C-alpha angles and dihedrals in degrees: 000000000000092000090055088053092053093046089052093049093046090050092050092049090052098041102040097063089052092058101082099172133020124200116241127172125209108209129188116202125164090347092306121118117214133175121217143161094236126067116268122261090233104055094194092061093049127110121177113224119200115212121189110215099175106106112166094193093051091044091051090050091048091050090048090050090048090053090049091050091047091048090049091049092048092049091050090047091052091047090051090050090050091048091050091048091051091049091049092050091048090051090050091050091049091050090048091050090050091050091049090049091051090048092050091048090049090051091050090050090048093050091048090050090050092050089050090050091049090050091050091048091049090049090049090049091050091049091047091046093052092047091050090045091053092050091051093055 
């Protein structure tokens, strides 16, 4: 939507200076004076008014304003891109931290399982040792 806005403004800035004169008709009907772009119905009460719309100073100001608006838009677009990039990086870091936590928890679980296994092996060795000791007696 914003790009349509800028295309429209840019088009107007380019086209308006090229329109040197616009046609305007001053019409008088029933004592009322109206101005319109089309010829009057009553040709005898018609007077064509020439209006010069080319104004280099105004056009220069409009072009300058357009450039300011475009620069503003570009700066906001860049800020948005930086914000999105920062959010993406933060999400990646959060995912990495989660993965590291899962890995650490898995290592803790594995070490506890190994301790349990060692205890069981020690118990089995003690039981085996006592059985062998009884047989030797």
